[in-house]
Structure formats: structure tokens, C-alpha cells
N, C-alpha and C positions, 0 to 999 in steps of 0.2 A: 447543553453547556459543550463546550468538547476536550478534547486528551491535549496531551504535553503534542501531538504531533499533528496537532491538528485539526479532530476527522471532529467529526460532532457526534456528541452518541448524543442518544433518546433516553431518558431514565423516568422509569414508570416507579412510584413510590407505592402505589399497591393496588396489588391484584395479578396473578395468574404468572407474568412475564418477569417483572421483579422475581416471586420465589426462586422461578424458576432457571435463573440468571443465577441467583443463588445458590440452586445444589450442585449448578453446573459453576462457580466458582468451590467448592464447599469441594466437593469429589475433582478434578483439576487438581487442589493439594491434595488431597491427600498421591493421589495417584504421585506426584509431586515428589511426595514426604519416600511414597514406598520406590521408587522407582532409586530416589538419591543414596533409600540406608542399600538395597542392594548393590549399586553396582561400588558404594565406600566396600560393604565385606569384599566383593569380586578381587575387588581391589586389595583391600588388610589380603587377602589368603596370599595373592599371584608376586605380591612379595615379602611375605614372611618364605615364603615353599622360597623363592630364588634366595634367599640372608640362611637360606640354611643351606643353602644347595653350595650353594659358596665354602662360609664352614667348613660342612661339611668335606668339599675336597679337599687333597691332598697336592695342590700345586697353585702356587696363586694366580687369583682369576679377576684380568685388569676393565676394568671396563673403560671407551672411549665414548668422551663428555665433547659433546659435541661442539658446543658453547667453543669451550676450552681446545677444543684439536690436541690434547693430549690425554693421555691414558693416566687412570686411577686404578690403585691398587687398592682391591674393596677387601683382600683376605690375607692374609703373608703367613700357611702354613704352609 
């Protein structure tokens, strides 16, 4: 059996190798989920801190858009 890249894969239905592969897939999925939750919370905290700083600043804060090459007003205090 080959995967989508054309590489041949060895499938063992019953045996220790199949159990080990299943354990590795489960561990990878748990690691991936934990990593994504941690990254999401870090980005969320950073974004909220930036938004609060912009809201509390005395002067307007501008952000220069890298795509449109124009300044966007974030806060109008």
C-alpha cells in the first residue's frame, strides 16, 4: 500500500509493531493539541495586552499595514 506521496507503507495488522504505531499516533495528537492550546493562549494574551495598551494611551496609536502600505488608526483617544 502506498501513501499520497507514492511511498510504500508496511502494515502489520496484529502484533507489537501495530500497537506501537498507534501509541505514537495518539502521543503525537496529544502533543499537537497541547501545543496548539498553549500557542493560542499566548497569542490571545499578547493581543489583549496590546489592545489594552492602545485603549489606555493618551495619544492615537497608528499601525502601518504591510499589505496596504498605509497607516490605520487603532485608537482615537
